C-alpha positions as MATLAB code, in Angstrom:
seq = 'XXXXXXXXXXXXXXXXXXXXXXXXXXXXXXXXXXXXXXXXXXXXXXXXXXXXXXXXXXXXXXXXXXXXXXXXXXXXXXXXXXXXXXXXXXXXXXXXXXXXXXXXXXXXXXXXXX';
ca = [
       2.926   21.798   23.188;
       2.031   24.721   20.912;
      -0.020   26.250   23.710;
       3.029   26.229   26.008;
       5.036   27.942   23.280;
       2.292   30.537   22.970;
       2.442   31.075   26.720;
       6.185   31.651   26.379;
       5.680   34.176   23.592;
       3.203   36.130   25.675;
       5.582   36.013   28.631;
       8.242   37.760   26.601;
       6.106   40.720   25.704;
       3.392   41.257   28.234;
       4.107   39.857   31.677;
       3.691   43.179   33.468;
       3.738   43.653   37.223;
       2.755   40.550   39.160;
      -0.182   41.201   41.448;
      -1.079   38.301   43.689;
      -4.718   38.077   44.809;
      -5.403   38.124   48.548;
      -6.765   34.573   48.258;
      -6.137   32.408   45.234;
      -9.072   30.236   44.119;
      -8.722   26.438   44.321;
      -7.500   24.750   41.151;
      -9.246   21.640   39.857;
      -7.195   18.550   39.087;
      -6.295   18.129   35.420;
      -8.138   15.407   33.524;
      -5.727   15.200   30.560;
      -1.969   15.286   30.006;
      -0.243   18.055   31.963;
       1.074   20.847   29.702;
       2.149   23.337   32.353;
       3.641   22.713   35.816;
       4.349   25.565   38.228;
       6.373   25.025   41.401;
       8.129   27.253   43.886;
       6.755   30.064   46.021;
       3.087   29.528   45.160;
       0.011   29.560   47.397;
      -2.347   27.355   45.355;
      -1.519   23.786   44.344;
      -3.474   20.892   42.882;
      -0.801   18.161   42.695;
       1.557   17.869   45.650;
       3.552   21.103   45.883;
       2.797   22.069   42.257;
       0.053   23.748   40.259;
      -0.533   21.764   37.076;
      -2.655   22.585   34.038;
      -3.910   20.486   31.152;
      -5.133   21.864   27.817;
      -8.810   22.315   28.856;
      -7.755   24.262   31.974;
      -5.527   26.581   29.920;
      -8.155   27.011   27.207;
     -10.644   28.314   29.789;
      -8.349   31.283   30.519;
      -8.569   34.543   28.586;
      -6.324   34.438   25.538;
      -4.290   37.256   24.083;
      -2.927   37.525   20.576;
       0.272   39.301   19.584;
       1.872   39.722   16.185;
       5.613   40.217   16.292;
       8.916   39.173   14.784;
      11.423   37.095   16.695;
      15.019   36.013   16.277;
      13.730   32.472   15.656;
      11.145   33.128   12.914;
      11.133   34.770    9.500;
       8.957   37.873    9.349;
       6.069   38.609   11.658;
       4.237   35.714   13.294;
       1.048   35.570   15.345;
       1.194   34.039   18.814;
      -1.818   33.245   20.960;
      -1.905   32.288   24.610;
      -2.579   33.366   28.147;
      -0.639   36.073   29.937;
       1.947   34.647   32.301;
       1.007   37.223   34.932;
      -2.574   35.891   34.970;
      -1.436   32.276   35.393;
       1.056   33.284   38.100;
      -1.648   35.268   39.899;
      -3.999   32.250   39.724;
      -1.495   30.129   41.630;
      -0.623   32.893   44.083;
       2.983   33.135   42.906;
       5.259   35.214   45.083;
       8.702   36.553   44.267;
      10.402   38.677   41.673;
      11.680   36.121   39.113;
      10.464   32.996   37.406;
      12.025   30.359   35.188;
      10.136   28.980   32.219;
      11.321   25.658   30.816;
      10.532   25.373   27.141;
      10.454   22.239   24.980;
      13.901   20.712   24.602;
      14.702   22.171   28.034;
      15.596   25.639   26.746;
      15.368   27.806   29.878;
      13.875   31.281   29.983;
      14.521   33.407   33.071;
      13.413   36.935   33.719;
      13.323   39.382   36.586;
      11.714   42.087   34.480;
       7.928   42.075   34.502;
       7.606   45.290   32.472;
];
């Protein structure tokens, strides 16, 4: 669950322009509990119409670290995770917005990838 929160933190600060590869690589099936599920206008799936990731799959991706303050924490905190734009590119995501569902079903929606 912490890894998903880290993904959310990186989404807020460094999504950038979404560039979809000409051909997304196949995704392996997860072997552990699913931590991230992506559905919608995506080209690459590994479970029905979704792309799903377990912890080992996410840990194989390049991680980024940011140190920032938020409205939800006291002082500066360090967040580590993958860039949302890299995960979205892996699944061949298409479109201009995405919705991120956080623990406790707190939605995050953005149309700004800057």
